C-alpha positions, 0 to 999 in steps of 0.5 A: 687509078691506084687503090690502096689501103693504109695500116691505120685504116685496118687498125681503126676498122678492127675497133668498130663493132661487127655490124659497123665493120660490115657496112664499112667493108661494103663501102670499101668494095663499092669504092674499089669497083668505081671510085667515081660512083655518084652514089658515093657520098664524098665530102671535102674536109675543109679544116684538114691541113692536107687538101686531099683528105675527104670523108665518105659517109658510111651509115648515119654516124660512121665516116671513112677518111680517104686521101684522093688524088687524080691517080690514087685513092687511099683508105686512111681511117674509119671511125664515128663522125667526130673522131674520124674528122679529128683524126684527119685534121691532125694528119697529112700524107707526105713524102719524107724529104730524105728517105723518099718514103710516103708517110702519114704524119701527125701534125706537130703544132696541134699537140701541146705536150708529149704525155708521159706513159700511164704505166709510170706511176706518180708518187703518192701525195700523202707520202710526199706530205710526210716526207722531208723536202727532197733535193731537186731531182736531176734533169732526165738525160736526153737520149739523142744528144749528139745526133745530127738532124741529118742522121735523124732524118735519115732514119725517117723522123719527120722534119717537124718532129726533130725538136721533140726527138732531140728532147726525148728522155726515157720517160717520154720516148715510148709516148713519142714513138707512138706518134712517129712513123714505124721506121723512125720509132724503131730506129730511135728505140734501137739507138736508145738501147745502145744499138746502131740501126742501119742507115737506109740506102737513099732511094732512086730519084725516080722511085714512087714514094709508095714503092719505098720498103718503109711505105710498103709496110703501111700502104698496100695496093689492092689490085682486085676485089678478092685481094681487098676482101682478104685484107679487110677480113684478115687485117693482120695478114698484111704483116705476116710476111713483112721483113723489116729492113733492119732484119734483112742483113741477117737474111742476106748474109753469107755464113761460113757455117751454121747460123741462128737468129734468136729473140723473144716472142714477137721479134720476127724470127719466123719471118726472117726464116721465111725470107732466108729460104726465099733468098737462098732460092733466088740466089741459087737458081737450081738449089733445093731448100728444106723449110722445116719445124718440129710439128705438122701444125707449124709446118702448115702455118709456114707453108701458108706464109710462104705462099703469101710471100711468093705469091708472084713467084710460084716457080721459086716456091716449087724449090722450097719443100715445107715439112715437119721434121717427122714428115721429112724424116719419114720420107727420106728414111723410106727413100734412102734407108728402108730400101736396104734395111727393110721397112719399119714401123715407128713405135708409138709413145704408148708402146714404148711406155708399155715396154719400159714398164714390162722391162722394169717389172722383169728386172728386180732389185731396184727402186726406179719409178716408171717416170724416171725410167721412161725419161731416162730412156727417152732423153739419154738412151734413145736420144743418144742412140746408146747401144752398148753398156760402155756407151751408157756407162760413159755418157755425159748426161746433159740435161739429166742432173740425177747422179747415178753410180755405176752399180745403178747404171748396171741395173738400168742398162739391163732394163733398157736392153730388154726395151731394145729387144722388145722393139726389135721383136716387134720390128719397131723403131723410134723416131730417134733411131730413124733420124740417127740411121738417116744421118749415118746414110746421108753423111756418106752420100756424095750428092746432097738431098737438100742444098740448104735447110732453114729450121724454125722453132729450133729451141725444140729440136731433139738430139736426133733431129740435130744429128740429122740436120748436121748430116744434111748440111755436111759442114757446107757454108750457108747450109743450115739456118736456125730460128728459135727462142730458148725462152720458149723451149717446152718440149726438149731437155737442153743439150750441146749443139756443138757436140753434134757438129753444129757450132753457131758461136760467132754466127748467132744474132738476137733480134731486139725489136718486138713487132707483135706484142705491146711494151706492157705485155712483153715487159711483164712476160719477160719477168718470167725468164730473167734478162738472159737465157743461155744454152749449154754451149754458152750462147746467150740470148740477152733480152734486157734491151728488147723493145716493143714498137707500140704501147697498150694497156697493162696486163691484169692479174687476178686471184679469185676465191673459187672457180665460179668467181674466176669464170664470172670475171673472165666472162665479164672481161671477154664481154668487154673485149667484144663490146670494144670491137674485138671479133671472137676470132681475135680472142684466145683463152689458154689453160695449163692442161686438158684438166682445166679446159672445162673452166675455160669453156664455162667462161666463154659460154657465160660471155655468150661468145661462140668458141672452139676448143683447138685440137692438134691441128690448131685451126682457128675459125672466124667468128669463134673464140679459140680455147687451147692448152698452153702446149698448143699455143705456139705460132698463134696470135690474138689481139686479146688473150686470157690465161686461166687457172694459174693456180698453185699446183697447176703451174708448175704442175704438181704431178710433174714435181712429184715424179722428179726422182732427185731435187736437182732435176726440179730446176728443169721442171720449173724452167719448162713450166715458166716457159709454158706460161711465157708462151701463153702470155706472149700470144697476146698483142694488145690485151692480156688477162691472167687469172687464178683461184687462190692460192695462185701460182708462185709465177704470178708473183714474178710477173707482178714484181710489186714495187716496180713502177711499171708493174701490171694492174693487180686485182685481188678478190 
């Protein structure tokens, strides 16, 4: 007998209390071991339209809903007695007549109307009473006029919901999509935003409905107790490596040159990158693939996801090397460069800072501040590996808006020459120098080191990184594949990829369906960035038509009179999350920098929940709330997130603003600070709280967007 679990089961399990979850898991394990155990309390649901629905008793008031046939047992749902029965009486398991996929379908006749989403505010009655009688408003436009039943069925719309779909408007679509299978909801959302979803290939007549790709998103076979335990302990992991059919075309496409997938947080860029690496390994039987990203922490997360993806193909995984850029750079440098030039030690940031300071003191007659000198070295001289006065004089200073007359550049170059001499005397090299030397060597080698490179979080690549990758790819078709979001660029200044030989024009795709973050959270976070983000080469990421596949409560934005009041409010919110059934490790708390960590600690401590302050390894712990700075937030996901201390002069950070040497450079500071807040907010799946001490950050006004009917819940204390 096949033993399966449905996504509706793991989602409902997560809403129970910790003790209730333990009891349910025990019952699930017992069912896995022996579904026919006479000790299991099965009860047939006589009022259910699907005759195969049964309940299983879990304690006095918890019922587990299962779909039982002679060949399979499916865990469908769990809740308190009445709610569980009500769910089962309004659902049926069926095979879609056109797609052939197994679906859990809500029974249409029990639904009296489609409720307009709550974030659409009704007009104020008092205002209506004073206003003149308006002309009748035109009827809302129907979104799917002209779409045939056959086409809609092809996207997975259940037969009994066809009429509702054809009557859908902008006001009702999101509420309607909540009631439809995921593949149908996503296709409709894409159609509504002007896209054209790819029609799924008709299944083979012999295909098991549970083997259909869409069905595999929501149903998983549990082959043993260990697998069931993992699925129940970490229910989100079932989505960690799922590739939506709409994304597959970008994974399996042949590209004549470098290619990039972009998209806002939660659209599946990392998943596309993982599957691209696996696809290349399958397609090229002896190829070596590099899967890389900018930090060791994110590389470790990629490695974990890759193991899940290729759990049944271990030999395939052996040909995919997963490293951070720093790690693979050092490894290849030792193998291909250090043999000829001798070993070298990487200069740490403090050493570079010291050398710049000493050089500035030795050269008199200037007024350049320490911060400006350091960033000019890092972002211009070292980044572009400028070794001559002529090179520095003529460089196009992309990302550095401060104008420098030639006379000032002369003074600056004398400082930077001293820095270069200091590095040579200490036999030190910078990361940029390492990657540039590596790029020079690799570009002359006839035998490639890696056949393909797949790069995640590409928006944070440095100049030297891209120069190295360009040499690694060597201009070969399919050699370079990037995934990133310009809206999450927080570590690097913008620069031209095209100038370094990586031209993605015509081979760039923006993903538009968000699978991780609710519509309400995504919509508010997107207001921090605007409808489109454009890189130096003119490649634009339009996020105005991005859609989320599920709804949630609106974010709450609070401003408090002092830190004590803010801490108490956050503590109360955290307690409410726990009482609603969220587990501590499903909650994250973020602040701008280490200076605000004490406020986060105090709030979580007052809530009574255990917590861990994350370090550079960013390892979350089961049973503990995660506290972190915004810079460490990338790659993390939580059901609920509190972003604290969004005060004026904290974000954007006043210290950064004060170090700007020219007003023209302020824009870049503001952009990266906005990106930081965006990254923190989009770590949340279902619940988001943003707090400050008055006066609040000006960025919160952008998120509020007062006057917008979809604005978040705003509280002022």
